NUROKE-548265 format. One line per field, with one value per residue (C-alpha): residue number from 1; residue in one letter; x, y negated, z. Coordinates in nm, 4 decimals. Layout:
i: c(NUM, ...)
aa: c(A, ...)
x: c(X, ...)
y: c(Y, ...)
z: c(Z, ...)
//
This chain:
i: c(1, 2, 3, 4, 5, 6, 7, 8, 9, 10, 11, 12, 13, 14, 15, 16, 17, 18, 19, 20, 21, 22, 23, 24, 25, 26, 27, 28, 29, 30, 31, 32, 33, 34, 35, 36, 37, 38, 39, 40, 41, 42, 43, 44, 45, 46, 47, 48, 49, 50, 51, 52, 53, 54, 55, 56, 57, 58, 59, 60, 61, 62, 63, 64, 65, 66, 67, 68, 69, 70, 71, 72, 73, 74, 75, 76, 77, 78, 79, 80, 81, 82, 83, 84, 85, 86, 87, 88, 89, 90, 91, 92, 93, 94, 95, 96, 97, 98, 99, 100, 101, 102, 103, 104, 105, 106, 107, 108, 109, 110, 111, 112, 113, 114, 115, 116, 117, 118, 119, 120, 121, 122, 123, 124, 125, 126, 127, 128, 129, 130, 131, 132, 133, 134, 135, 136, 137, 138, 139, 140, 141, 142, 143, 144, 145, 146, 147, 148, 149, 150, 151, 152, 153, 154, 155, 156, 157, 158, 159, 160, 161, 162, 163, 164, 165, 166, 167, 168, 169, 170, 171, 172, 173, 174, 175, 176, 177, 178, 179, 180, 181, 182, 183, 184, 185, 186, 187, 188, 189, 190, 191, 192, 193, 194, 195, 196, 197, 198, 199, 200, 201, 202, 203, 204, 205, 206, 207, 208, 209, 210, 211, 212, 213, 214, 215, 216, 217, 218, 219, 220, 221, 222, 223, 224, 225, 226, 227, 228, 229, 230, 231, 232, 233, 234, 235, 236, 237, 238, 239, 240, 241, 242, 243, 244, 245, 246, 247, 248, 249, 250, 251, 252, 253, 254, 255, 256, 257, 258, 259, 260, 261, 262, 263, 264, 265, 266, 267, 268, 269, 270, 271, 272, 273, 274, 275, 276, 277, 278, 279, 280, 281, 282, 283, 284, 285, 286, 287, 288, 289, 290, 291, 292, 293, 294, 295, 296, 297, 298, 299, 300, 301, 302, 303, 304, 305, 306, 307, 308, 309, 310, 311, 312, 313, 314, 315, 316, 317, 318, 319, 320, 321, 322, 323, 324, 325, 326, 327, 328, 329, 330, 331, 332, 333, 334, 335, 336, 337, 338, 339, 340, 341, 342, 343, 344, 345, 346, 347, 348, 349, 350, 351, 352, 353, 354, 355, 356, 357, 358, 359, 360, 361, 362, 363, 364, 365, 366, 367, 368, 369, 370, 371, 372, 373, 374, 375, 376, 377, 378, 379, 380, 381, 382, 383, 384, 385, 386, 387, 388, 389, 390, 391, 392, 393, 394, 395, 396, 397, 398, 399, 400, 401, 402, 403, 404, 405, 406, 407, 408, 409, 410, 411, 412, 413, 414, 415, 416, 417, 418, 419, 420, 421, 422, 423, 424, 425, 426, 427, 428, 429, 430, 431, 432, 433, 434, 435, 436, 437, 438, 439, 440, 441, 442, 443, 444, 445, 446, 447, 448, 449, 450, 451, 452, 453, 454, 455, 456, 457, 458, 459, 460, 461, 462, 463, 464, 465, 466, 467, 468, 469, 470, 471, 472, 473, 474, 475, 476, 477, 478, 479, 480, 481, 482, 483, 484, 485, 486, 487, 488, 489, 490, 491, 492, 493, 494, 495, 496, 497, 498, 499, 500, 501, 502, 503, 504, 505, 506, 507, 508, 509, 510, 511, 512, 513, 514, 515, 516, 517, 518, 519, 520, 521, 522, 523, 524, 525, 526, 527, 528, 529, 530, 531, 532, 533, 534, 535, 536, 537, 538, 539, 540, 541, 542, 543, 544, 545, 546, 547, 548, 549, 550, 551, 552, 553, 554, 555, 556, 557, 558)
aa: c(M, S, L, S, R, T, R, L, V, F, I, L, F, L, F, S, F, L, V, I, I, A, R, L, S, W, W, Q, I, V, Q, S, K, A, L, L, A, Q, A, K, A, Q, R, W, E, E, K, V, V, P, A, K, R, G, E, I, F, F, A, D, S, Y, P, L, A, S, S, K, P, F, Y, N, L, Y, A, F, K, P, E, I, K, I, S, Y, Q, E, L, A, E, Q, L, A, K, I, S, S, L, E, K, K, E, I, Q, E, M, L, D, A, D, P, L, W, I, P, I, W, R, H, L, E, E, K, D, R, E, K, I, L, S, L, K, I, S, G, F, Q, L, E, E, E, T, G, R, E, Y, P, E, A, S, Q, A, A, H, L, L, G, F, L, G, K, N, E, K, G, E, N, Q, G, Y, F, G, L, E, G, Y, Y, D, R, Q, L, R, G, S, D, G, K, I, I, Q, E, K, D, A, L, G, R, P, I, V, L, G, N, Y, R, Q, S, T, V, K, N, G, V, D, L, R, L, F, L, D, R, Q, L, Q, W, I, A, E, K, H, I, A, E, G, T, K, R, Y, G, A, Q, K, G, L, V, I, I, S, N, P, Q, N, G, G, I, L, A, M, A, A, Y, P, D, F, D, P, S, H, Y, S, K, T, E, S, E, L, F, L, N, P, A, I, S, E, T, F, E, P, G, S, I, L, K, I, L, I, M, A, A, A, L, D, S, D, T, I, T, P, Q, D, I, C, P, D, C, A, G, P, L, E, I, D, E, Y, T, I, R, T, W, N, D, Q, Y, Y, P, N, S, T, M, T, E, I, I, Q, H, S, D, N, V, G, M, V, Y, V, E, K, Q, L, G, L, E, K, T, L, A, Y, L, E, Q, F, G, I, G, R, R, T, S, I, D, L, Q, G, E, T, T, G, K, L, K, E, K, E, Y, W, S, P, I, D, L, A, T, I, S, F, G, Q, G, I, A, V, T, P, I, Q, M, I, Q, A, V, N, A, I, A, N, Q, G, K, L, I, Q, P, K, V, V, Q, E, I, N, N, N, Q, K, I, E, K, I, K, Q, E, T, K, Q, I, I, K, P, K, T, A, K, Q, I, T, E, M, M, A, N, A, V, E, Q, G, E, A, K, W, T, K, I, P, N, A, S, I, A, G, K, T, G, T, A, Q, I, P, I, Q, G, H, Y, D, P, E, K, T, I, A, S, F, I, G, F, A, P, A, F, Q, P, Q, L, T, M, L, V, I, L, Y, E, P, T, T, S, P, W, A, A, E, T, A, A, P, L, W, F, D, I, A, K, D, I, F, L, L, K, S, I, N, P, K)
x: c(9.4937, 9.5577, 9.2914, 9.2555, 9.2022, 8.9435, 8.7665, 8.7639, 8.6197, 8.3535, 8.2604, 8.2372, 8.0166, 7.8010, 7.7688, 7.6785, 7.4240, 7.2665, 7.2528, 7.0764, 6.8349, 6.7644, 6.7087, 6.4756, 6.2889, 6.2560, 6.1112, 5.8880, 5.7603, 5.7968, 5.7630, 5.5369, 5.2224, 5.3966, 5.5752, 5.2564, 5.0788, 5.3630, 5.3540, 4.9789, 5.0050, 5.2603, 5.0494, 4.6973, 4.5365, 4.2326, 4.0033, 3.7015, 3.3917, 3.2106, 2.8381, 2.6211, 2.4982, 2.1219, 1.9493, 1.7102, 1.3958, 1.1280, 0.7704, 0.7228, 1.0288, 1.2462, 1.6061, 1.7320, 2.0575, 2.1924, 2.4754, 2.7167, 3.0076, 3.3571, 3.6767, 4.0366, 4.3082, 4.6092, 4.9103, 5.0763, 5.4262, 5.5429, 5.2595, 5.3118, 5.4417, 5.5189, 5.7658, 5.6683, 5.7234, 5.4773, 5.2247, 5.2509, 5.1972, 4.8826, 4.7355, 4.8095, 4.6056, 4.2823, 4.3217, 4.3951, 4.7281, 5.0607, 5.2998, 5.5826, 5.3576, 5.2613, 5.6223, 5.7263, 5.4576, 5.5664, 5.9319, 5.8471, 5.9412, 5.6045, 5.4798, 5.1223, 5.0919, 4.7739, 4.7567, 4.4203, 4.1393, 3.7669, 3.7231, 3.3718, 3.2198, 3.3314, 3.6913, 3.6711, 3.5657, 3.8657, 4.1020, 3.9568, 3.9926, 4.3726, 4.3936, 4.7058, 4.8050, 4.8867, 4.6016, 4.3377, 4.0210, 3.8671, 3.5120, 3.3923, 3.0618, 3.0275, 2.7374, 2.5569, 2.2942, 2.0937, 1.9163, 2.2415, 2.1658, 1.7961, 1.6957, 2.0634, 1.9942, 1.7482, 1.9829, 2.3191, 2.6101, 2.8400, 3.1947, 3.4954, 3.5643, 3.9045, 3.9657, 3.9038, 3.5730, 3.2481, 3.0238, 2.7033, 2.6953, 2.3932, 2.0338, 1.9204, 2.2708, 2.3799, 2.0667, 2.0295, 2.4031, 2.4195, 2.1206, 2.2250, 2.5837, 2.5017, 2.7839, 3.0929, 3.1964, 3.5486, 3.7390, 4.0416, 4.2547, 4.5990, 4.8598, 5.2017, 5.5369, 5.4633, 5.1330, 4.9167, 4.6065, 4.6541, 4.3694, 4.3328, 4.4346, 4.2203, 3.9438, 3.6959, 3.4261, 3.1855, 2.8496, 2.7920, 2.4803, 2.3761, 2.2261, 1.8535, 1.6691, 1.4606, 1.1418, 1.0468, 0.7300, 0.9147, 0.7183, 0.9532, 0.7306, 0.6661, 1.0354, 1.1169, 0.8521, 0.9734, 1.3379, 1.2575, 1.0464, 1.2656, 1.5712, 1.3796, 1.2047, 1.5231, 1.6804, 1.3647, 1.3196, 1.6918, 1.7010, 2.0115, 1.8569, 1.5218, 1.3401, 1.0287, 0.8808, 0.5704, 0.4092, 0.1088, -0.0890, -0.2635, 0.0490, 0.3306, 0.5159, 0.7580, 0.6505, 0.9191, 1.2025, 1.4119, 1.6697, 1.8551, 2.1480, 2.2099, 2.4988, 2.5747, 2.6267, 2.8400, 3.0921, 3.0553, 3.4306, 3.3982, 3.1243, 3.1560, 3.0747, 2.8154, 2.5906, 2.5672, 2.3391, 1.9732, 1.7967, 1.4682, 1.5947, 1.9334, 1.8602, 1.6241, 1.4519, 1.2058, 0.8803, 0.6980, 0.3260, 0.2950, 0.3195, 0.0023, -0.2130, -0.0647, -0.1207, -0.4753, -0.5380, -0.4217, -0.6568, -0.9505, -0.8807, -0.8539, -1.1857, -1.0046, -1.1681, -1.4123, -1.3725, -1.6359, -1.4822, -1.3971, -1.0522, -1.0817, -0.7109, -0.6899, -0.7501, -0.3815, -0.0265, 0.0252, 0.2817, 0.4583, 0.7354, 0.9562, 0.8464, 0.5746, 0.3891, 0.2614, 0.0949, 0.3116, 0.1688, 0.0778, -0.2938, -0.5369, -0.8780, -1.0824, -1.3174, -1.1677, -1.2916, -1.0423, -1.0978, -1.0138, -0.6990, -0.5661, -0.6973, -0.5117, -0.2124, -0.2622, 0.0258, -0.1644, -0.4623, -0.2373, -0.0930, -0.4516, -0.5042, -0.1811, -0.2849, -0.6038, -0.4188, -0.1322, 0.2210, 0.1540, -0.1030, 0.1042, 0.4091, 0.2023, 0.0325, 0.3521, 0.5120, 0.2071, 0.2566, 0.6179, 0.7851, 1.1059, 1.1718, 1.2894, 1.0338, 1.2558, 1.2305, 1.4493, 1.7227, 2.0669, 2.1356, 1.8060, 1.8361, 1.5762, 1.5168, 1.4409, 1.1584, 1.2764, 1.1746, 0.8728, 1.0725, 1.2752, 0.9800, 0.9216, 0.5993, 0.7572, 0.8701, 0.5144, 0.3876, 0.6327, 0.5904, 0.2253, 0.3356, 0.6331, 0.9299, 1.1663, 1.1212, 1.3257, 1.1745, 1.2849, 1.0930, 1.0133, 0.8604, 0.6268, 0.5260, 0.4500, 0.2467, 0.0373, -0.0133, -0.1907, -0.4378, -0.4915, -0.5296, -0.8214, -0.5965, -0.3770, 0.0007, 0.1862, 0.5597, 0.7119, 0.8813, 1.0845, 1.1005, 0.7753, 0.9150, 1.2374, 1.3098, 1.5378, 1.6075, 1.2517, 1.1067, 0.9084, 0.8876, 0.6405, 0.7557, 0.5293, 0.4582, 0.3391, 0.0087, -0.1350, -0.4514, -0.3278, -0.6246, -0.9933, -1.1233, -1.3564, -1.0548, -0.8773, -1.1869, -1.2143, -0.8495, -0.8757, -1.1686, -0.9618, -0.6688, -0.8952, -1.0440, -0.6910, -0.6087, -0.9293, -0.9251, -0.5720, -0.2735, -0.1731, -0.5173, -0.3877, -0.1813, -0.4312, -0.5680, -0.9233, -1.2000, -0.9524, -1.0102, -0.6742, -0.5910, -0.2731, -0.0808, 0.2029, 0.4953, 0.7471, 1.0058, 1.2880, 1.6297, 1.7969, 2.1546, 2.3750, 2.0938, 1.8609, 1.6591, 1.7934, 1.5565, 1.5872, 1.6549, 1.3660, 1.2722, 0.9577, 0.7407, 0.4032, 0.2535, -0.0735, -0.2641, -0.5039, -0.7829, -0.8616, -1.1195, -0.9966, -0.6227, -0.3916, -0.0763, 0.0775, 0.3482, 0.5948, 0.7936, 1.0715, 1.2846, 1.5806, 1.6529, 1.4596, 1.5671, 1.2870, 1.0499, 1.0816, 0.7168, 0.6040, 0.2834, 0.4988, 0.7581, 0.6940, 0.3156, 0.3186, 0.5910, 0.3762, 0.0811, 0.2990, 0.4131, 0.0592, -0.0783, 0.1687, 0.0944, -0.2827, -0.2490, -0.0004, -0.1798, -0.5335, -0.6166, -0.9386, -0.8681, -1.2278)
y: c(-24.0419, -24.3994, -24.6640, -24.7068, -24.3332, -24.3236, -24.6152, -24.4402, -24.1184, -24.3239, -24.5010, -24.1680, -24.0197, -24.3307, -24.3268, -23.9544, -24.0182, -24.3020, -24.0850, -23.8100, -24.0612, -24.2083, -23.8646, -23.7623, -24.0900, -24.0247, -23.6786, -23.7746, -24.1082, -24.1428, -23.7756, -23.6666, -23.6253, -23.4306, -23.2032, -23.1447, -23.0519, -22.8168, -22.6560, -22.6230, -22.4595, -22.2127, -22.1341, -22.1448, -21.9738, -22.1387, -21.9424, -22.0672, -21.8482, -21.9188, -21.9848, -21.7692, -21.9720, -21.9804, -21.7697, -21.8753, -21.6763, -21.6676, -21.7374, -21.3619, -21.3580, -21.1715, -21.3009, -21.5405, -21.6340, -21.4225, -21.4514, -21.1631, -21.0765, -21.0626, -20.9720, -21.0896, -20.8377, -20.9478, -20.7475, -20.8196, -20.6855, -20.6189, -20.3645, -20.1741, -19.8258, -19.6929, -19.8088, -20.0948, -19.8627, -19.6044, -19.8720, -20.0247, -19.6816, -19.6138, -19.9588, -19.9574, -19.6362, -19.7972, -20.1511, -20.3459, -20.4565, -20.3284, -20.1456, -20.3866, -20.6860, -20.5525, -20.4840, -20.8353, -20.9832, -20.7660, -20.8615, -21.2308, -21.4076, -21.4756, -21.2253, -21.2566, -21.1753, -21.2255, -20.9107, -20.8897, -21.1464, -21.1226, -20.7531, -20.6145, -20.3703, -20.0657, -20.1948, -20.2558, -19.8956, -19.7755, -19.9902, -19.8589, -19.5018, -19.5506, -19.6096, -19.8240, -20.0160, -20.3797, -20.4377, -20.6969, -20.7749, -21.1191, -21.1704, -21.4652, -21.5363, -21.5573, -21.5957, -21.3303, -21.3993, -21.0744, -21.1980, -21.3024, -21.6035, -21.6245, -21.9798, -22.0822, -22.4491, -22.4723, -22.2934, -22.4533, -22.2620, -22.2311, -22.3445, -22.4872, -22.8516, -23.0215, -22.8802, -22.5267, -22.5092, -22.3675, -22.6350, -22.6256, -22.7980, -22.8908, -22.7759, -22.6395, -22.5401, -22.9016, -23.0763, -22.8625, -22.7969, -22.9479, -22.7482, -22.4266, -22.4294, -22.4651, -22.5363, -22.3212, -22.2119, -22.1966, -21.9546, -22.0962, -21.8352, -21.8193, -21.6116, -21.4719, -21.5405, -21.2864, -21.4517, -21.1810, -21.2804, -21.2588, -21.0400, -21.2136, -21.5552, -21.8649, -21.8456, -22.1008, -22.0612, -22.3070, -22.1806, -22.0917, -22.2428, -22.0485, -22.2267, -22.2474, -22.0226, -22.1691, -22.0182, -22.1652, -22.2180, -22.0340, -21.7346, -21.4486, -21.3100, -21.6520, -21.7341, -21.4124, -21.4848, -21.8432, -21.7393, -21.4593, -21.6801, -21.9905, -21.7826, -21.6075, -21.9276, -22.1349, -21.8754, -21.8200, -22.1885, -22.2592, -22.5152, -22.6432, -22.5693, -22.5240, -22.5947, -22.4732, -22.6153, -22.4623, -22.6370, -22.5984, -22.9230, -22.8948, -22.9128, -23.0085, -22.6839, -22.5709, -22.2204, -22.1756, -22.3806, -22.2303, -22.3827, -22.2119, -22.1668, -22.0900, -21.9620, -21.7118, -21.8919, -21.5996, -21.6794, -22.0564, -22.1038, -21.9348, -22.1764, -22.5010, -22.7806, -22.9321, -22.6316, -22.7103, -23.0092, -22.9208, -23.0832, -23.0791, -23.3483, -23.4702, -23.5652, -23.8180, -23.7952, -23.9930, -23.8033, -23.8849, -23.8122, -23.6434, -23.9970, -24.0932, -23.9290, -24.1594, -24.4741, -24.3628, -24.2809, -24.6313, -24.7905, -24.5785, -24.6360, -25.0149, -25.0174, -25.1573, -24.8941, -24.6028, -24.2612, -24.3562, -24.6892, -24.7231, -24.8133, -25.0894, -25.0603, -24.6898, -24.7055, -24.7273, -24.8209, -25.1143, -25.3930, -25.5378, -25.7874, -25.6134, -25.2657, -25.0356, -24.8042, -24.4847, -24.1671, -23.8588, -23.6935, -24.0141, -23.9286, -24.1928, -24.1717, -24.4961, -24.5719, -24.3050, -24.2846, -24.2844, -23.9086, -23.8603, -24.0729, -23.8192, -23.5310, -23.6530, -23.7815, -24.1059, -24.3532, -24.6385, -24.5752, -24.5762, -24.9144, -25.0450, -24.9027, -25.0627, -25.4018, -25.3860, -25.2718, -25.5243, -25.5104, -25.5971, -25.3211, -25.0746, -25.1186, -25.1161, -24.7875, -24.6211, -24.7088, -24.5650, -24.2415, -24.2324, -24.3294, -24.5245, -24.3995, -24.0787, -23.8209, -23.7340, -23.3646, -23.1628, -23.0808, -23.2406, -23.4404, -23.6146, -23.9127, -24.1456, -24.3705, -24.7334, -24.9451, -25.2792, -25.6004, -25.7701, -26.0507, -25.8061, -25.6471, -25.7371, -25.6698, -25.3667, -25.2298, -25.2538, -25.0795, -24.7874, -24.7151, -24.6375, -24.3227, -24.2392, -24.3853, -24.6451, -24.5159, -24.2594, -24.0177, -23.7003, -23.3741, -23.3647, -23.7143, -23.5907, -23.2870, -23.5112, -23.7524, -23.4850, -23.3063, -23.6248, -23.5891, -23.2212, -23.3101, -23.5558, -23.8598, -23.7876, -23.8166, -23.5614, -23.5335, -23.2265, -22.9818, -22.6633, -22.5640, -22.4930, -22.4074, -22.4074, -22.1314, -22.2685, -21.9872, -21.8540, -22.2036, -22.2565, -22.6093, -22.6715, -22.9277, -23.2323, -23.4004, -23.7508, -23.7852, -24.1031, -24.1716, -24.3509, -24.3214, -24.2636, -23.9031, -24.0119, -24.1190, -23.7892, -23.6015, -23.8165, -23.7693, -23.3961, -23.3719, -23.5523, -23.3154, -23.0102, -23.1399, -23.1943, -22.8276, -22.7120, -22.9520, -23.0946, -23.0074, -22.7122, -22.5492, -22.2608, -22.1369, -22.1817, -21.8948, -21.8052, -21.8868, -22.0395, -22.3772, -22.5539, -22.9235, -23.0090, -23.2377, -23.1957, -23.4342, -23.4796, -23.7495, -23.8620, -23.8763, -24.2191, -24.2215, -24.5343, -24.7861, -24.5988, -24.2777, -23.9633, -23.8838, -23.5062, -23.4265, -23.4190, -23.3141, -23.1009, -23.0618, -22.9434, -23.0209, -22.8951, -22.7359, -22.4452, -22.3723, -22.7246, -22.8135, -22.5891, -22.5963, -22.3453, -22.4418, -22.7262, -22.6356, -22.8320, -22.6702, -22.8618, -22.7547, -22.9769, -23.0173, -22.7181, -22.6377, -22.4127, -22.7123, -23.0575, -23.0542, -22.9548, -22.8042, -22.5420, -22.4805, -22.5951, -22.5439, -22.1767, -22.1090, -22.2717, -22.0506, -21.7369, -21.8054, -21.8878, -21.5603, -21.3580, -21.5588, -21.5260, -21.1501, -21.1012, -21.3235, -21.2263, -21.5901, -21.6409, -21.9601, -22.0140)
z: c(21.4968, 21.4030, 21.4428, 21.0658, 21.0172, 21.2963, 21.1405, 20.8000, 20.9456, 21.1265, 20.8025, 20.6170, 20.8890, 20.8889, 20.5113, 20.5124, 20.7867, 20.5906, 20.2745, 20.4697, 20.6239, 20.2796, 20.1294, 20.4113, 20.3755, 20.0018, 20.0648, 20.3580, 20.2302, 19.8553, 19.7574, 20.0446, 19.8370, 19.5608, 19.8089, 20.0062, 19.6841, 19.5930, 19.9374, 19.9167, 19.5741, 19.7113, 20.0177, 19.8808, 19.5852, 19.4258, 19.1985, 19.0116, 19.0411, 18.7134, 18.7208, 18.4993, 18.2022, 18.1810, 17.9187, 17.6422, 17.5635, 17.2959, 17.4062, 17.4637, 17.6964, 17.4449, 17.4707, 17.2066, 17.3831, 17.6692, 17.9168, 17.8813, 18.1125, 17.9674, 18.1479, 18.1447, 18.2346, 18.4416, 18.5605, 18.8981, 18.8303, 19.1913, 19.2344, 18.9087, 18.9987, 18.6499, 18.3885, 18.1611, 17.8656, 17.9987, 18.0874, 17.7382, 17.5784, 17.7827, 17.7247, 17.3509, 17.3128, 17.4372, 17.3053, 16.9901, 17.1402, 17.0092, 17.2434, 17.1619, 17.2281, 17.5733, 17.6709, 17.5684, 17.7916, 18.0870, 18.0396, 18.0830, 18.4101, 18.5835, 18.8408, 18.7136, 18.3432, 18.1353, 17.9218, 17.7473, 17.7230, 17.6544, 17.7228, 17.6959, 17.9443, 17.7450, 17.7482, 18.1231, 18.1804, 17.9799, 18.1878, 18.5144, 18.3914, 18.3646, 18.7424, 18.7074, 19.0205, 18.9622, 18.7181, 18.8010, 18.6036, 18.6318, 18.5112, 18.3038, 18.1350, 17.7581, 17.5166, 17.3182, 17.0523, 17.0173, 16.7031, 16.5300, 16.3053, 16.3898, 16.4894, 16.4676, 16.3907, 16.6762, 16.9192, 16.8431, 16.9938, 17.2949, 17.2215, 17.4050, 17.4883, 17.4993, 17.8505, 17.7329, 17.9214, 17.7866, 17.6390, 17.4368, 17.1007, 16.8853, 16.9311, 17.2659, 17.3770, 17.3420, 17.4687, 17.7822, 17.8340, 18.1841, 18.3084, 18.1346, 18.2607, 18.6324, 18.8816, 18.9293, 19.2785, 19.4219, 19.6433, 19.8293, 20.0094, 20.1687, 19.9864, 20.0685, 19.9026, 19.6296, 19.5468, 19.7081, 19.9085, 20.2890, 20.4092, 20.7473, 20.6180, 20.5941, 20.3361, 20.2011, 19.9373, 19.7728, 19.6475, 19.2839, 19.1270, 18.8185, 18.5194, 18.4517, 18.2051, 17.9212, 17.7791, 17.4439, 17.2449, 16.9665, 16.8360, 16.7473, 16.4700, 16.3134, 16.3261, 16.1425, 15.8762, 15.8301, 15.7925, 15.5518, 15.3242, 15.3273, 15.2296, 14.9502, 14.8366, 14.8241, 14.5955, 14.3877, 14.3078, 14.2669, 14.5483, 14.7234, 15.0635, 15.2321, 15.5577, 15.7397, 16.0599, 16.2200, 16.5164, 16.7429, 16.6853, 17.0223, 17.2373, 16.9984, 17.0661, 16.7934, 16.6912, 16.4250, 16.2777, 15.9994, 15.7670, 15.4844, 15.4523, 15.8189, 16.0311, 16.3075, 16.6424, 16.7647, 16.4885, 16.4643, 16.4127, 16.0723, 15.9623, 15.7684, 16.0141, 15.7768, 15.8448, 16.2158, 16.1509, 16.1774, 15.8767, 16.0700, 16.3065, 16.1806, 15.8187, 15.6655, 15.3274, 15.1205, 15.1774, 14.8557, 14.8416, 15.1825, 15.3263, 15.1386, 15.4037, 15.6713, 15.4613, 15.3804, 15.7483, 15.8428, 15.5897, 15.7086, 16.0773, 16.0356, 15.8467, 15.5435, 15.3200, 15.3361, 15.1693, 14.9108, 14.8056, 14.4350, 14.3054, 14.0399, 13.9415, 13.8584, 13.4800, 13.3842, 13.4827, 13.7159, 13.6633, 13.9707, 13.8968, 13.6385, 13.7507, 13.6161, 13.8554, 13.6907, 13.8124, 13.8518, 13.5358, 13.3492, 13.3734, 13.5031, 13.6651, 13.6404, 13.9301, 14.1554, 14.5134, 14.8012, 14.8358, 14.4671, 14.5007, 14.7537, 14.5406, 14.2293, 14.4329, 14.2444, 14.2881, 14.1260, 14.3524, 14.6603, 14.5599, 14.5580, 14.9097, 15.0265, 14.8899, 15.0948, 15.4056, 15.3948, 15.5245, 15.8889, 15.9409, 15.7402, 15.9609, 16.2792, 16.1912, 16.0695, 16.4031, 16.5808, 16.3857, 16.5064, 16.1788, 16.2365, 16.5903, 16.7513, 16.8535, 17.1547, 17.0739, 17.3118, 17.0610, 17.0343, 16.7195, 16.6413, 16.4101, 16.2636, 15.9673, 16.0438, 15.9108, 15.7734, 15.9431, 15.7840, 15.6254, 15.4161, 15.2345, 14.8695, 14.6723, 14.5031, 14.8422, 14.9692, 14.6571, 14.6626, 15.0332, 14.9612, 14.7771, 15.0007, 14.8138, 14.9595, 15.3137, 15.5077, 15.7585, 15.9328, 15.8892, 16.2614, 16.2374, 15.9627, 16.1694, 16.4682, 16.2541, 16.0805, 16.4132, 16.5264, 16.2377, 16.3233, 16.6928, 16.6583, 16.6360, 16.9386, 16.8893, 17.1002, 17.1538, 16.9836, 17.2221, 17.1910, 17.5600, 17.7398, 18.0823, 18.2828, 18.5331, 18.8037, 19.0510, 19.0197, 19.0459, 18.7243, 18.5876, 18.3061, 18.0501, 18.0322, 17.7010, 17.6270, 17.4416, 17.2916, 17.0901, 16.7766, 16.5378, 16.6016, 16.5994, 16.3183, 16.1103, 16.1773, 16.0565, 15.7423, 15.6410, 15.7198, 15.4773, 15.2127, 15.2660, 15.2513, 14.9259, 14.7880, 14.8553, 14.6840, 14.3877, 14.3624, 14.1458, 14.3717, 14.3753, 14.1621, 14.4572, 14.7425, 14.9511, 14.8389, 15.0871, 15.3329, 15.4965, 15.4787, 15.4932, 15.3069, 15.0757, 14.8270, 14.8040, 14.5227, 14.5866, 14.3620, 14.5265, 14.5558, 14.4245, 14.4163, 14.4037, 14.1673, 14.1534, 13.9914, 13.7008, 13.7478, 14.1135, 14.3608, 14.7115, 14.6986, 15.0076, 15.1290, 15.4687, 15.6057, 15.8920, 15.9260, 15.9808, 15.8681, 16.1328, 16.4155, 16.3514, 16.5140, 16.3282, 16.1299, 15.8788, 15.6686, 15.3853, 15.2095, 14.9141, 14.8327, 14.4610, 14.3223, 13.9660, 13.8384, 13.8544, 14.0104, 14.1248, 14.4746, 14.3321, 14.1592, 14.4342, 14.7910, 14.7784, 14.6706, 14.9265, 15.1974, 15.1087, 15.0952, 15.4513, 15.5629, 15.4248, 15.6289, 15.9432, 15.9064, 15.8630, 16.1458, 16.3973, 16.2892, 16.2141, 16.0203, 15.8195, 15.7108)
//
């Protein structure tokens, strides 16, 4: 071999050697992490052991949202002993799957084939009865709502996030999602070349931590009554929608919360997304005359007025700038007392009260009552209206707020505020959950309480509200011989800078028995068409609900 040929062979060998070294360096240095991950994936099998989602119960421990096992069926093709055609025929007989569809899945390349998802227990039993080798059932936890659409807005629903994982949305499911979902466990096990677990191989498992259970203040019977009546009442009075909230004024617990129309959380994907919002916490409205009791309470508590004081401005309409303030029915009561102003729901009289109280005290007391800030109720989606800064208030703004126009509140804010009157002046945070059960460790929910008006003031405004029920414009619908403190509210709806002359929001809020209250209730009808007035819509609906509750719970409202 000539020297030049030897040299050429040497160069070729050297070049090949350098290529191999470079390739090995690429694999061992640059691609080491990716190759190690690939090797690990081929050698190890990782399975998630799903945590059981916590359950939600009524106050009587009856389930409102339950965790229910579902199963996913997989076929491991190397272990299937019968023909794919025979297997498809047997499976098609017990499932909703088509024979052709099953065969197409089995003819695909992967060794593990997902065949059927979200099987219920009855379907699982059918699969086991076939005794087909190569089938594997994996369990996962889903959600079941035994009461269908009951308390849907309060509950929310369990859906899927962008990763395909279970996640709670809206209401309790959203607010307590982290606690309800718990922590999944993992099983990591060696597997062979066919993907089968090695029985004596290495095995690691992390502990599953199941989600907590929630027991609510929600009363199952009261919830049923509220939902029945708000659905019937919304239709009867031709309203766009309706809302009922019932609360225990002593502890702030929500006993019932019903909105109509509602939805079924088990079939949330078939629901218009607008229905998911809970109007009790996620929508604001101008309260109208139900706010008068808070303004009057502020004036009484600050010693600005007394119940017996006389209104010198109540003989007729009142002019403020270019605006004219009138009463709701254009009737006027000269020399009315403060008690009679509430009784007649007198707008002109309330403007007089507001003038005596002044802007600074008005805003301070409204903030004390919780208006303009979140109640921090334990439901996802709470919003709040904001009170304007003092420098932005005009004389007409100050006048209209006295009778509940030009201010936005949420229904839950009004319940919290009126609960304070029923609870001797103590503001208490509204709550839906009364206790959390974390692996048999019971945690009672604590609620903040604050004295915001004097007990004497609370008693005085209660007497005014009780008189309004007995002598006011809704007296025709009251319950005979019952002691109830309440107030109607009819608010015009603001549209594009002015108020719609025909559309209103009608409401009634009250508590009973008046001087030993066991419940506070707010009823709202949005845009009723049979009558714009709360005295003819929301008030009779409130008393219809109250009658059923008194009878069912053996409450003597005297």
